[in-house]
C-alpha positions as CSV (number, residue, x, y, z in Angstrom):
1,M,-46.2,50.0,-129.8
2,S,-45.2,51.7,-126.7
3,G,-45.4,49.6,-123.5
4,F,-45.5,46.3,-125.4
5,S,-43.6,43.4,-123.8
6,E,-43.3,40.0,-125.5
7,T,-42.6,38.3,-122.2
8,R,-45.8,39.8,-120.7
9,R,-47.8,38.7,-123.7
10,Q,-46.4,35.1,-123.5
11,A,-47.1,35.0,-119.7
12,V,-50.8,35.9,-120.4
13,H,-50.8,33.3,-123.2
14,M,-49.5,30.6,-120.9
15,A,-51.8,31.6,-118.0
16,M,-54.9,31.3,-120.2
17,G,-54.1,27.5,-120.4
18,L,-55.4,27.3,-116.8
19,F,-58.9,27.6,-118.1
20,A,-58.4,24.1,-119.6
21,L,-58.9,22.8,-116.1
22,A,-62.6,23.7,-116.4
23,L,-63.0,21.1,-119.2
24,R,-63.3,18.4,-116.5
25,Y,-66.6,19.8,-115.5
26,L,-68.1,21.3,-118.7
27,T,-70.1,19.6,-121.4
28,W,-68.9,20.0,-124.9
29,W,-71.4,22.6,-125.8
30,Q,-70.7,24.6,-122.7
31,A,-67.0,24.5,-123.6
32,A,-67.8,25.6,-127.1
33,A,-69.9,28.5,-125.8
34,C,-67.0,29.6,-123.6
35,A,-64.6,29.5,-126.5
36,V,-67.0,31.7,-128.6
37,A,-67.4,34.1,-125.7
38,S,-63.6,34.3,-125.3
39,F,-63.3,35.1,-129.0
40,L,-65.8,37.9,-128.8
41,F,-64.2,39.2,-125.6
42,N,-60.8,39.3,-127.3
43,L,-62.2,41.1,-130.3
44,F,-64.4,43.7,-128.6
45,A,-63.7,44.0,-124.9
46,L,-60.0,43.3,-124.5
47,P,-58.8,46.6,-126.0
48,L,-61.2,48.5,-123.6
49,V,-59.7,46.9,-120.5
50,G,-56.0,47.5,-121.3
51,G,-55.5,44.5,-123.4
52,A,-54.2,46.6,-126.3
53,S,-50.8,46.6,-124.5
54,L,-50.6,42.9,-125.5
55,Y,-50.7,43.9,-129.2
56,R,-47.5,43.4,-131.1
57,P,-46.7,46.4,-133.4
58,V,-48.0,44.5,-136.4
59,D,-51.3,43.9,-134.5
60,A,-51.5,47.6,-133.6
61,A,-51.0,48.6,-137.3
62,R,-53.6,46.1,-138.4
63,G,-56.1,47.2,-135.8
64,Y,-56.7,43.7,-134.3
65,P,-54.5,40.9,-133.0
66,L,-54.7,37.8,-135.2
67,G,-52.9,35.5,-132.8
68,I,-55.1,36.5,-129.8
69,L,-58.2,35.8,-131.9
70,F,-56.9,32.5,-133.2
71,Y,-56.3,31.2,-129.7
72,P,-60.0,30.8,-128.7
73,L,-60.9,29.7,-132.3
74,S,-58.4,26.9,-132.1
75,V,-59.9,25.8,-128.8
76,L,-63.3,25.9,-130.4
77,V,-62.2,23.7,-133.3
78,L,-60.7,21.2,-130.8
79,V,-63.9,21.1,-128.8
80,L,-66.0,20.5,-131.9
81,A,-63.6,17.9,-133.2
82,F,-63.4,15.9,-130.0
83,P,-66.7,16.5,-128.1
84,R,-66.4,13.3,-126.1
85,R,-62.7,13.7,-125.4
86,P,-62.1,16.7,-123.1
87,D,-58.7,15.1,-122.2
88,I,-57.6,15.5,-125.9
89,V,-58.9,19.1,-126.0
90,A,-57.2,20.0,-122.7
91,S,-53.9,18.3,-123.6
92,A,-53.7,20.1,-127.0
93,W,-54.7,23.4,-125.3
94,G,-51.9,22.9,-122.8
95,I,-49.3,22.2,-125.5
96,M,-50.4,25.4,-127.3
97,A,-50.5,27.6,-124.1
98,V,-47.5,26.4,-122.2
99,G,-45.4,24.9,-124.9
100,D,-45.7,27.6,-127.5
101,G,-45.3,30.3,-124.8
102,A,-42.1,28.6,-123.4
103,A,-40.7,28.3,-126.9
104,T,-41.0,32.0,-127.5
105,I,-39.5,33.0,-124.1
106,V,-36.7,30.5,-124.1
107,G,-35.9,31.1,-127.8
108,R,-35.6,34.9,-127.1
109,R,-33.7,34.7,-123.8
110,V,-31.4,31.7,-124.4
111,G,-30.9,32.0,-128.1
112,G,-28.2,29.7,-129.2
113,G,-28.0,27.5,-132.3
114,R,-30.5,28.0,-135.1
115,L,-32.3,25.1,-136.8
116,P,-30.8,24.1,-140.2
117,W,-34.1,24.2,-141.9
118,N,-35.3,27.5,-140.4
119,E,-32.9,30.2,-139.3
120,A,-35.7,32.1,-137.6
121,K,-36.1,29.3,-135.0
122,T,-33.7,28.2,-132.3
123,V,-32.9,24.7,-131.1
124,A,-33.6,25.8,-127.5
125,G,-37.0,27.2,-128.3
126,T,-38.0,24.0,-130.2
127,V,-36.9,21.8,-127.3
128,A,-38.7,24.1,-124.8
129,L,-42.0,23.6,-126.7
130,A,-41.6,19.8,-126.8
131,V,-40.6,19.5,-123.1
132,A,-42.9,22.2,-121.5
133,G,-45.8,21.5,-123.8
134,G,-45.5,17.8,-123.2
135,A,-45.5,18.3,-119.4
136,A,-48.5,20.5,-119.6
137,G,-50.3,18.1,-121.9
138,V,-49.7,15.2,-119.6
139,A,-50.9,17.1,-116.6
140,L,-54.1,18.4,-118.2
141,A,-54.8,15.0,-119.8
142,A,-54.5,13.4,-116.3
143,W,-56.7,16.1,-114.8
144,T,-59.5,15.7,-117.3
145,R,-59.3,11.9,-117.6
146,P,-62.1,11.2,-115.1
147,A,-64.5,13.1,-117.4
148,V,-64.0,10.5,-120.2
149,A,-65.9,7.3,-120.4
150,P,-64.5,4.7,-120.6
151,L,-61.3,5.9,-118.9
152,P,-58.4,6.4,-121.3
153,P,-55.4,4.1,-120.5
154,L,-52.7,5.6,-118.4
155,A,-50.2,4.9,-121.2
156,F,-52.3,7.3,-123.4
157,V,-52.4,10.0,-120.7
158,V,-48.6,9.9,-120.4
159,L,-47.2,9.0,-123.8
160,A,-49.7,10.6,-126.2
161,P,-49.2,14.2,-125.1
162,L,-45.4,13.7,-125.3
163,A,-45.7,12.5,-128.8
164,A,-48.1,15.3,-129.7
165,S,-45.9,18.0,-128.2
166,C,-42.9,16.7,-130.2
167,A,-45.0,16.7,-133.4
168,A,-46.2,20.2,-132.6
169,A,-42.6,21.4,-132.0
170,L,-41.6,20.0,-135.4
171,V,-44.4,21.7,-137.2
172,E,-43.8,25.0,-135.3
173,S,-40.2,24.8,-136.4
174,L,-41.0,24.7,-140.1
175,P,-40.7,28.0,-142.1
176,V,-44.5,28.5,-142.3
177,R,-46.1,31.8,-141.7
178,L,-49.3,30.3,-140.3
179,D,-49.9,31.5,-136.8
180,D,-48.6,29.1,-134.1
181,N,-52.0,29.4,-132.3
182,I,-53.4,27.4,-135.2
183,S,-50.5,25.1,-136.3
184,V,-49.5,23.9,-132.8
185,P,-52.9,23.0,-131.3
186,I,-54.2,21.5,-134.5
187,T,-51.1,19.4,-135.0
188,A,-51.3,18.2,-131.4
189,G,-55.0,17.5,-131.8
190,I,-54.4,15.4,-134.9
191,V,-51.7,13.3,-133.2
192,L,-53.7,12.9,-129.9
193,G,-56.8,11.9,-131.9
194,A,-54.9,9.3,-133.9
195,L,-53.3,7.9,-130.8
196,G,-56.7,7.8,-129.1
197,L,-57.9,5.3,-131.7
198,M,-55.4,2.7,-130.7
199,D,-56.2,0.0,-128.2
200,E,-54.3,-2.4,-126.1
201,A,-55.3,-5.5,-128.0
202,S,-54.3,-4.1,-131.3
203,V,-51.0,-2.9,-129.9
204,L,-50.2,-6.2,-128.4
205,A,-51.0,-8.0,-131.6
206,A,-48.8,-5.7,-133.6
207,A,-45.9,-6.1,-131.0
208,A,-45.6,-9.8,-132.0
209,T,-44.4,-8.9,-135.5
210,L,-42.9,-5.5,-134.8
211,R,-39.3,-6.5,-134.6
212,P,-39.0,-8.2,-138.0
213,S,-41.2,-5.5,-139.6
214,L,-39.0,-2.8,-138.2
215,A,-35.8,-4.6,-139.3
216,L,-37.2,-4.9,-142.8
217,A,-38.2,-1.3,-142.8
218,L,-34.7,-0.2,-141.8
219,A,-33.1,-2.4,-144.4
220,V,-35.2,-1.0,-147.1
221,N,-35.6,2.7,-146.3
222,V,-32.0,3.6,-145.2
223,P,-30.4,2.7,-148.6
224,V,-33.4,4.1,-150.6
225,A,-33.1,7.4,-148.8
226,F,-29.4,7.4,-149.4
227,L,-29.9,6.7,-153.1
228,G,-32.5,9.4,-153.4
229,W,-30.1,11.9,-151.8
230,R,-27.3,10.8,-154.1
231,A,-29.5,11.2,-157.1
232,G,-30.4,14.7,-156.1
233,G,-34.1,14.0,-155.4
234,V,-34.0,15.1,-151.8
235,T,-31.9,17.3,-149.5
236,T,-30.0,15.8,-146.6
237,P,-32.7,16.7,-144.0
238,G,-35.3,15.6,-146.5
239,A,-33.7,12.2,-146.9
240,V,-33.6,11.7,-143.1
241,T,-37.3,12.7,-142.8
242,G,-38.3,10.6,-145.7
243,A,-36.5,7.6,-144.3
244,I,-38.4,8.0,-141.0
245,I,-41.7,8.3,-142.8
246,G,-40.9,5.2,-145.0
247,I,-39.9,3.2,-141.9
248,L,-43.3,4.0,-140.3
249,V,-45.3,3.2,-143.4
250,L,-43.5,-0.1,-144.0
251,T,-43.5,-1.2,-140.4
252,F,-47.2,-0.7,-139.9
253,S,-48.8,-1.1,-143.4
254,G,-46.4,-3.6,-144.9
255,L,-44.6,-3.7,-148.2
256,A,-47.9,-2.9,-150.0
257,G,-48.2,0.5,-148.2
258,W,-44.5,1.2,-148.8
259,A,-44.8,0.4,-152.5
260,L,-47.6,3.0,-152.8
261,L,-45.5,5.5,-150.9
262,F,-42.6,4.9,-153.2
263,A,-44.7,5.1,-156.3
264,S,-46.2,8.5,-155.2
265,F,-42.6,9.8,-154.5
266,V,-41.4,8.6,-157.9
267,L,-44.4,10.1,-159.7
268,A,-44.1,13.5,-157.9
269,T,-40.3,13.7,-158.5
270,A,-40.6,12.7,-162.2
271,S,-43.3,15.4,-162.8
272,T,-41.1,18.0,-161.1
273,R,-38.3,17.2,-163.7
274,L,-40.7,17.7,-166.6
275,G,-39.6,20.7,-168.7
276,L,-37.2,21.8,-166.0
277,A,-35.1,23.9,-168.3
278,R,-38.2,25.8,-169.6
279,K,-39.6,26.3,-166.1
280,A,-36.2,27.6,-165.0
281,V,-36.1,30.2,-167.8
282,L,-39.6,31.3,-166.9
283,G,-38.7,31.5,-163.2
284,I,-41.4,29.0,-162.1
285,A,-39.2,25.9,-161.4
286,E,-39.3,24.3,-158.0
287,E,-36.7,25.6,-155.5
288,R,-33.4,23.6,-155.2
289,G,-34.0,22.1,-158.6
290,G,-37.0,20.2,-157.3
291,R,-35.1,18.5,-154.5
292,R,-37.5,17.6,-151.6
293,G,-36.8,19.0,-148.2
294,P,-38.2,17.9,-144.8
295,G,-41.1,20.2,-144.9
296,N,-42.3,18.8,-148.3
297,A,-41.9,15.2,-147.0
298,I,-44.0,15.9,-143.9
299,A,-46.6,17.9,-145.8
300,N,-47.2,15.3,-148.5
301,T,-46.6,12.1,-146.6
302,G,-46.7,12.8,-142.9
303,L,-50.4,12.2,-142.6
304,A,-50.0,8.9,-144.5
305,A,-47.3,7.8,-142.1
306,L,-49.6,8.6,-139.1
307,A,-52.5,6.8,-140.8
308,A,-50.3,3.7,-141.3
309,A,-49.5,3.7,-137.6
310,V,-53.2,3.9,-136.8
311,A,-53.8,1.0,-139.3
312,G,-51.3,-1.2,-137.5
313,L,-52.1,-0.3,-133.9
314,S,-55.9,0.1,-133.9
315,P,-59.0,-1.8,-134.8
316,Y,-59.7,0.8,-137.5
317,R,-57.4,-0.6,-140.1
318,E,-59.7,-0.3,-143.1
319,G,-60.5,3.4,-142.5
320,A,-56.9,4.3,-141.7
321,L,-55.6,2.7,-144.9
322,L,-58.2,4.7,-146.9
323,V,-56.8,7.8,-145.3
324,M,-53.3,6.7,-146.2
325,V,-54.2,6.0,-149.8
326,A,-56.2,9.2,-150.3
327,A,-53.4,11.3,-148.7
328,L,-50.7,9.8,-150.9
329,A,-52.8,10.1,-154.0
330,A,-53.6,13.8,-153.2
331,G,-50.0,14.7,-152.5
332,A,-48.6,13.3,-155.7
333,S,-51.5,14.1,-158.0
334,D,-51.4,17.8,-156.9
335,T,-47.7,17.9,-157.8
336,V,-48.4,16.4,-161.2
337,A,-51.2,18.8,-161.8
338,S,-49.1,21.8,-160.9
339,E,-46.0,20.7,-162.9
340,V,-48.0,19.6,-166.0
341,G,-49.9,22.9,-165.9
342,K,-46.6,24.8,-165.9
343,V,-45.2,23.0,-168.9
344,W,-48.2,22.3,-171.1
345,G,-51.1,24.4,-169.7
346,R,-52.4,26.7,-172.5
347,R,-54.5,28.8,-170.2
348,T,-54.1,29.1,-166.4
349,F,-56.5,30.8,-164.1
350,L,-57.2,31.1,-160.4
351,F,-59.7,29.0,-158.6
352,P,-62.5,29.7,-157.9
353,S,-62.6,33.2,-159.5
354,F,-61.4,31.9,-162.9
355,R,-59.3,35.0,-163.4
356,P,-56.6,34.4,-166.0
357,V,-53.0,34.5,-164.6
358,R,-49.6,33.5,-165.8
359,P,-48.4,29.9,-165.3
360,G,-46.7,29.3,-161.9
361,T,-49.0,31.8,-160.1
362,S,-49.9,30.5,-156.6
363,G,-53.2,28.7,-156.8
364,A,-53.3,28.7,-160.7
365,V,-55.0,25.7,-162.4
366,S,-55.3,24.6,-166.0
367,V,-57.4,22.1,-167.9
368,E,-54.3,20.1,-168.8
369,G,-52.9,20.1,-165.3
370,T,-56.2,19.3,-163.7
371,A,-56.7,16.4,-166.1
372,A,-53.2,15.0,-165.4
373,G,-53.9,15.4,-161.6
374,V,-57.1,13.4,-161.8
375,V,-55.5,10.7,-163.9
376,S,-52.7,10.5,-161.4
377,A,-55.0,10.3,-158.4
378,L,-57.0,7.6,-160.2
379,G,-53.8,5.6,-161.0
380,L,-52.4,5.8,-157.4
381,S,-55.8,4.9,-156.0
382,G,-56.0,2.0,-158.4
383,L,-52.6,0.9,-157.3
384,G,-53.8,1.0,-153.7
385,V,-56.6,-1.4,-154.8
386,A,-54.2,-3.7,-156.7
387,L,-51.9,-3.8,-153.6
388,G,-54.9,-4.8,-151.4
389,L,-54.7,-1.7,-149.3
390,I,-58.3,-0.6,-150.0
391,P,-61.3,-2.5,-151.6
392,G,-62.3,-1.8,-155.2
393,S,-65.4,0.1,-153.9
394,A,-63.0,2.6,-152.3
395,L,-61.3,3.5,-155.6
396,W,-63.5,6.4,-156.3
397,F,-63.6,7.5,-152.7
398,A,-59.8,8.1,-152.7
399,T,-59.8,9.6,-156.2
400,I,-62.6,12.0,-155.5
401,G,-61.1,12.9,-152.1
402,A,-57.7,13.7,-153.7
403,T,-59.4,15.8,-156.4
404,I,-61.3,17.8,-153.8
405,G,-58.1,18.3,-151.8
406,G,-56.4,19.7,-154.9
407,F,-59.1,22.2,-155.5
408,V,-59.2,23.3,-151.9
409,E,-55.4,23.8,-152.0
410,S,-55.7,25.9,-155.2
411,G,-58.3,28.1,-153.6
412,L,-56.2,28.7,-150.5
413,G,-53.1,29.2,-152.7
414,A,-54.8,32.0,-154.6
415,T,-55.9,33.7,-151.4
416,L,-53.9,32.9,-148.3
417,E,-50.6,32.0,-149.8
418,A,-50.7,35.1,-152.0
419,R,-51.0,37.2,-148.8
420,G,-48.1,35.4,-147.1
421,L,-50.3,33.6,-144.5
422,L,-49.5,30.1,-145.8
423,N,-46.5,28.6,-147.6
424,N,-46.5,25.7,-150.1
425,D,-45.7,23.1,-147.4
426,M,-48.7,24.0,-145.3
427,L,-50.9,24.1,-148.4
428,N,-49.7,20.5,-149.2
429,F,-50.6,19.4,-145.7
430,I,-54.0,20.9,-146.0
431,N,-54.4,19.2,-149.4
432,T,-53.7,15.8,-148.0
433,G,-55.8,16.3,-144.9
434,T,-58.8,17.6,-146.9
435,A,-58.4,14.6,-149.3
436,A,-58.4,12.1,-146.4
437,A,-61.3,13.7,-144.7
438,A,-63.3,13.9,-147.9
439,A,-62.6,10.2,-148.8
440,V,-63.7,9.0,-145.3
441,A,-66.8,11.2,-145.4
442,I,-67.8,9.8,-148.9
443,A,-67.1,6.3,-147.7
444,W,-69.3,6.9,-144.7
445,L,-72.2,8.2,-146.9
446,F,-72.1,5.2,-149.1
447,R,-71.5,2.5,-146.5
């Protein structure tokens, strides 16, 4: 629209991060009320006071600006998720406001090399998000630290926002159409929340065995990633990403955790190869012949790697390992359900409307595929029990969680992916996250 300036929009976007300074003095419900008020202001009042000049052309055509509305909603989600940790809320907010804004400005003005996995993103923009977002996250975490009891360690204040901004920059760089005002702060919040669970005693205890564990992890994962690449199971970036994830899982959850990770990868890869020729003829085969890229690796196993780190560096090992098992079971079982449904599904329909559709339609489910997915989730959860990762009583928690995650993904695939708001990688991440949350919630109910 006439008069629109992306630089001005991003300047306002970054300036709104200054309101995070108030979190030092507000209670969680006051902060939540402010976020709701901001959403209502952006929706109804902003256009009346000249804010429509911040609308991108697509916003003007739609009649409302999604990104500007998602901004306060993401802050609200952070406040509700971390009511006693304003430092985490403020830090994630700063990463979104300053980091994402800097990424857009630097990416447009500097340009330069493009990311190999996403031609729409520049290296300079991604680095700007990590650096500027990390600096803002550290500053806001330090500012709000006095409002947290007990005081978070200084190591957390400095290191956690830097790690969160790097993770957010990685997620923002993926070819996902989900708005950055959702993906960046939620990713940062997840990483900050996980790192906030770690304590000094657990870290020091893990440090005693870190060197041999890391050496073993390198010795195992580097050749396995290479063999997976040579066999055509993963792309080159996917092999590197998978190796990093495998190193984290083996280092912090041991050979048992790595064995479950490897089993889930083999199961998912094998199911992708089922009826490949027929799926190719029908036009419903996986891209790249089923070879896994970095986005797929992060979406299906990234949460498991983070949970493994929490298990090894915090006093919450049992719960973290349940998250890891549920996430891995969900990621692999969803792939099995989808691929079996494509090959042997007699009738496929959308969930939850149950409208009949052709196989391969986004969000489609079938009786055959669903049954195969449940059996796969049960098998991987059972393997988790056999490996000593979770107790026998948690078998059904992980299985049910993985099944719930699969149905949630199917519902979102039939709605948001069909509209281009989400892609398959983001759906897979939502699947694993939902499965982990459901498994923990069920375990808490039956404790």
